[in-house]
N, C-alpha and C positions, 0 to 999 in steps of 0.2 A: 673453800667455797670458790667456784669458778666465776670469772668475769665474762666468760663467753658462752656458757651453757647453763641449763637448769639441772641441778642435782635432784634426783627423784628416789624416794624410798617408798616401796610399795606403791600406793596410788597418790602419794603426797609430794608436792614440791617442797624443797628445803631451802630457806633463805637465811642469809646473814645480813641483818639490817644495821648499817653503820651510820652514826651521826647522833644528834641529840634532838629530841622532840617527839611528837606524837604522829601517828600515821593511820591511814585506812587503806586496806587492799580491797579492791572491788573488781567486779567482772560483769560485762554486759551479756545478756542472754537474747536469743533471737526473738523472743516474744515481747521485747521492749522493756523488760524489767532489769534492774541492777541488783546483783547479789553481792553483799558485803561479805568478804571472805575472812577478814581479820582486822582487828583494831588493837593498838598497843603502843608501847613506848620503844624507841630505838635504843640500840647499844646494849641490849640484854646479853647476858653471858650465854644463854641458850639459843640455838637456832630456832627459826619459826617454821612450823609445818603447816602447809596450806593445801587444801584439796581444791583444784581448779576444774570446774565442769566443762572442759574443752569438748567433750563428746557432744554437747549441744550444738556445736558448730561443724563437727566433722562429718555429719551426714549430708554430703554434697551430691544432690541429684544431677544427672546430666553432665555435660561438658562445661568446664570453666577453668580459668586460671585463678586460684584462690589462696588466701592466707587467713586462717582463723585468727581472731584477735588475741592479743596477749593480755594478761591481767594488768591493771593500773594501780599505782600507789600514789595517794595524795598525802602530803606531809606538811607539817608546820614545825619549823625548828625553833629552838629556844631563843635564838638571836633574831628571830623575826623574818624568816624566809618561808614563802609558800611555794611549794613545788608539786609537779605531777610528772610521773615517769611511767613508761611502759616497762614491765618486768620481763627482760629477756635473758637474765642470768641469775645465778644464786647469790651473787654478791651485790647488794643494793646500797649505794652511797647517797647521802643527802648532800650532794656537792654542788648543786645549782638550784636556782629558784628565783622567784620574784621577791625582791627586797621590799618588805612592807614599810621600812623606814624611808626608803627612797632618798633623793637628794633635795628634798623640799626643806623650806624653812620650818623649824620646829614650831609646833602649834601648842599653845599653852592650855587650851581647854582640856578637861579631864575625860578619861574613859568612864563609862558607867561602872558602878561599884562591882568589883570582882572580875571585870573584864581584863584581858591580857593586854598590857600597854608595852609596845616595843620602842616607844620614844619617838615615833613618827606621826604620820597622819592617821593611821588606822589602828583600831583595837580589834581583838578577836574575842568572841564569846568563850568563856572557860569550858563550855559544853559544846564547842564547835563540832567535835567528832560525833556527838549524838544528834545534832541538828543538821548535819550534812545530809543533803538529799540529791538524788540524781535520777534522770530518766534517759532511756535510750530509744533510738528510732532507727529502723533499718529501711533504707530507701533504695529502690531499684529503678534507675533512670538512664536515659541516654545522655551521655556527658560529652561535651565538645572537647576533644583533645588538641586539635589544631584549628586555626581559623585565620581569615584574612578579609580585609575590607579595603576597596579602592573607591575613592569618591572624588567628586568635583572635576571630572574629566581630566585628571592629572596624567593618566597613562594611555599611550596609544596602543601598545602591544605588551603582552606579558607571558612569561613562561615560568613554570614552577615544577617542583618535584617534592612531594611529601611522602616519606616512608616511615613506617612504624613497625617494629618487631618487639613483642613482649613475650618473654620466656621465663624459664626458671632462674635466670640470672637477674630478675627484677625483685625488688623488695617493696612491700607495702609499708607505709609509714603512718604512725599516729602523728597528727598535727594537733597540738594542744594550745589553745589560746586562753590566756588568763587576762581578764579585763577588770581593772580596778583603778578608778580615777584616771590618770593620764597614761597608765601602762597597758600595753597589749603585747604579750610575749609568747611566741610559739616555742614549744619543745618538740623534739622529734625522737622517735624510736622505731625500729624496723622489725619486720617479720618476713621471712623468705616466702615467695610465691611458689606454688606448685600446681601442676595440672597441664592443661592444654595450651598450646602456643597460638598467638595471634600474629599474623603477618599481613600488612596492608601496603600497597603502593598506589598512589594517586597522582596523575600528571596529565597534561593535555596532549592531544595529537598535534604536535607543532604549536607554535606560539598562538595565543588567543588575541583577537582584536577587542579592545575595551572602548565602548562608546560612551559610557557614563559611569554609573555605580556598579561595581562588581563585588560580590560577597559570597564566600563559601566557608563552610565549617565541616570538619570531619568528626563524627561522633561515634562512640562505641557504647555498648550497654554495660553499665557498671552497677554493682550492688555495693553500697557503702553504709557505714555506721556513723551515726552522730550521737554523742552523749553530751547532755547538758547537765552540769552539776553546779551546786552553789554552796558557799560557806558563809555563815553569818558573821558580819563585821559591824564596826561602828566608825563612821567617818567624822573625825573631830573638827574638820574644816567646816562642814555644813551642819554639824551637830545633830546627826540622825543615824539610825540604824540602817544598814544596807545589806545587800548580798553581793559577795564577790562571785562574778559569773565565770565559769570555767566550761569551755566547749572543746570537745575532742572529736576529730573526724578520722576515718580509717577506711580505705577501700578493701572490702572483704573478697569480692569476686569480680572478675571480668568475664561476663557472659559471652561477649563476642570472641569467638575462636575460629581458627582456620586460616586459609590463604585467600587473599583477594587482590586482584589487579583492577584498578578503576581508571577509566579514561574519560576525558571531556573533549568534545569537538563542537564547532559551531553547527555542524549539520545534525549530529546525533544527540547532542547534549551530553549528559553523564551516563555512562554505561559500564558494566562489568564484563571483562573478558575471561577472568578466572574468579570463581566464586564457589568455594567449598568450605563448609563449616557451619557453625550455629550462630544465630543472631548477626547477620552480615552488617558491616558498618554502614552508616548513613552519611550522605553528602547533602547538606541543606544550605539555605540562604539566610538562616537565622541561627544563633547559637543556642545551645541547650544548657540551662540552669546557671552557668557561671556568671560571676560578677567581678569587677575589678576593685580591689581594696583601695581606699583613699591613701594608704601608706605606700602604694606601689610607685616605683620610679620608672621613668620612661627613657629608653634609649632612642635617640633621634639621629637619623642620617640624612644630610642634605643631598638631593639628587638634582643636579643641574640639567637644564634642557639643552643638551648638546646634539640631539638627534641620534645618539648612539645607544647601544644596549649597556645597561648598568646592572651590576649585582646589587640588589636592594637589601636582601636579608639572607643570612646563612647561619643556621643553628644546627650543630651536630651534637648528638648525645650518644655516648658509648660507654662500655664497662670501664670502671676505674677501681682503684684500691681504697678510695675514701670518698665520703660525701663531698661533692664538689659541683661547680657550675657545669662541668662537662659530662656529668653522669646522672643528673637528676631532672625530673619533670614534675612541676607543681601546677595543678589545675585549680584555680580559685573557685569557690562555691559561695552561694549566698544562702545563709540560714538564719532568717528571722532577726537580723540586726545584731547578732551576737558577735564576739570578737572578730574583727575584720581580717585577721591573718589566716582564717580557715581555708583549707585546700585539701585536695586529694593528691597525695605525693607518692611518687615511685622513684626508686634509685636503682641504677644499673651497676651491678658488681660482677666481677669475674666468678664464674661458677662452672666447673667442669668443662663440657663442650658446648654449653648453652650460651647464647648471646642475646642481648636486648639492645636495640638501637633506635634512634630517631634522627631523621634528616629532614630539615625544613629549609628549602632553597627557593628563592624568588628572584628572577631576573626581569627587568622592565626596560621598555623603550619609552621614555617620558614624552608627554605632549607639551609640558611646561615644567618649570622648576617646582619641586615638591619635596616632601619629607617622607621617609620610610620610618615607622615607629614600631617598637615592640616593648613589652613591659617586663620588668624584672621584680622579683620579690626577695627581700632579705630574710634569710632563715637562720636562726641561732641554733647551733649544735653544741650546746654545753659551754661552760665557761672556758674550758681548756682549748677549744677549737675556734677558728675565726668565723665570722659571718660570711656566708657565701651568697652570691646572687644567682637565683634559680630562674631561668627564663620561663615565662608562661608563653607557650608558642602560639601567640595571637599577635597579629600585626595590623596596621592601618597605613595606607599611603594616601596622603592628602596634601593640600596646598598650605601655604603659610597663613592663610586667612582663617582656616578652621581649626586645625590641630586638635581634633576631637578624638580621643581614644575610643575603642569599641564600647557599645552600649549594652545594657542588660535587656534582653529581648522580652523578659517577663514584666519588668517594671517600667521600661522605657527610659530609665535614668542613665546618664553618662557621667563618668568620672573624668574631670579635666585636670590639666596640670598647667601651671603658669611658667614652669622652668624645667622643661624636659632635659634630661642629661644628653650632652653631645657625645657622639661616638666617633 
């Protein structure tokens, strides 16, 4: 059984499931339903044959950069781990997950009769696999990929260069948040993007004068999938039955394709000099749909008022051999208060002659001392790999009196931090 590809016999995927515990393999459909493909126990002598209805997603009309979703497997191990993975190979290991025991003080209250007790805070229903439920939603929206806000008359002049190229060297990632008690853990798995390339360049015609507040966001049209699933549990600490919430997000299609050169000048405003493709990108003064997680850390750089030009922020993202800070872009989204680690994530990997890159460069001439801030999100990539900091390419330049990260345009809420990281 391969760890890098799916073995197929006739029209069936063949899996070897390794570990101990029960599992459910399920698959989202474009109509919003979830199809349960298989239920069973791991470590059987025989391989598992599963028919995955991928054809439901492969009817792609028009031009897009797309990656049909992979099947998902939810499992509960005998030693008390709850995990979700995307199935991208025929060898499936139960090698990571959320430890339902946790590091908490042992709680003496008992589970309901017959429920599975792992010795920690939570118990699971013995019929969890039958009571598992899930729903899917396909959303087609304009998503802010990059953004910036300057406030409180901190900057006299500013120059920037934002470049984005998405091609077949990019991968769509499942981001999976499991929220139970104090835990919220993302899991990631990838699928290669195929289709039409998107190339955007946005910069000013010479430095721009900034008189007060300046705010810009670069958005592209993205179709993405959200799955909300639940597993029944019992919380011994509060003495009641609960649902363990599991939310999965996945970018299916990038509808904005083609080549675009966008300029901004005081006289003409924002204008395109090259624009060929479908669903041209948008430059707006408010962000589209994203929100900042409370768990996000902020990088902060002090900019002294010396009267000279200063490099405020520079983020480069380019193809790499592994999931890392330098090759990944994660755009946070807000979905009904479910696990706050949710995002739309793409990784840039080396692939034939294709390349995907992001350049986010901002230079400023400050009017007074201020801070340039941008946020980072910790992403866990399995137990065998380190946590990596993935920049969310949004920034704010402000003075030391405000220090307010960007706000959610839909709710008006801002996430603040009392101890931003120094860079």
